[in-house]
N, C-alpha and C positions, 0 to 999 in steps of 0.2 A: 770335253764338257761344253755344253751349249751356254752361250751368253744371253739366250732369250729369256723372255718373261712368260710365265704360265698364268693364264687367265681362265677361271672357271665361271661360266655363266649358267645360273641355275634354271632359267626358264620357269617351268612349273614344277620343278623337282621337289619332292618331299623327302624328309629325313628317312634314312635307312642304311642297311649294311653296305650298299654300293658306295656310298660316300666315304665310309670308313676304308673300304678297299682302295678307292682313289687316293685318299689322304695318306694311306700307308705306302702306296707304290709310286706316288708322284709328289714333288714339292710344288704346292700351289702357291703362287705369289699373291694373286688377287682372286677373291671370290665375290662375284656380283650375285647377291641373293635377295629375292623379293620377300617383303613381309607386309602384312596389313591387307585390307581389302579381301580379295578372293584368293590370296596366296597363303603363305604360312603365317601363323601367329608369331609374335615376338619369340615366345619360348621355343616353338618349332624351328624357327630360323636359327636361333643360337645353338640349339641341340645339333642341327644339321651341320652348322659351321664348325662346331667342336669336333665332329667326326671327320670333317674334311681337312681341318688343321691348316688353313691358309696363313700366310704372313699378314695379310690385310683383308678384312671383311668390308665390303662396300654394299651396305643395305640400300635397296632402291625400291621403287614402286609404292613406298609407304604413304605417299601423298596423292596418289593418282585417282582414287575412287572416292567421290564425294559421299560422305556419310559412312564410309567403311575404311577409314585411313588407319595406318599404323601409328603408334605413339612414340615419337623419337625421345621424348622426355623419359618414358618408361624404359626405353632401350638404354639410355644413359644410366638410370638407376640400376638396372639389371647388370650392366657391365661393372659398375662401381661395387655392387654387393658381391659379385662372383666373377672376378676378372677372367676373361676367356683364354688368355695366353697368346692373343694376336691383337693387332690394332683394329679399330673399328672406325670407319668414316662414313656416316650416312650421306647418301647423295640425294639431291633434289633435282627435279626436272630442270634441264639446262646446265647443270654443273658439268665442269670439265676437270679432269685430273691430268697431272704431268708426273711421270715417273722418271726419277734420276737414277739410272742403273749404277752409276759409279758410287753414289752415296747410299743407294738402297732406300731412297726416300720418295714419298709421294707428296704432291702439293695439290690442294684444291684450288682451282682458279675461278675467277669471276665468270659467271655465265657469259657466253658470247651472244649478247643481246644487241640487236640492231635498233638504233633509236630512229624514230620517225619525227619529222618536223611538223 
């Protein structure tokens, strides 16, 4: 048995049966899935993630397109009203995560921002 971590990066992936096949045949630890802008709607992203069944969903790209952003507050409400069965940690540009394999936990870290004088 591998001690590795499985990461699924959605790119421009849309919901479909292929995600269900991946979720049924592999244990996905983390899924990076885009929503908002020109990507999936919030509902499409959550439906796709439910098919994939990751341990942790890391939504991203929701803040990247001016005037066409995803709504993280609506994401929080959707999760509260219909819990997905996995953790959800929305990422912002510059966020970093650390995975502790021993405890099976992730931590969001402060962005690695270089200060100028």
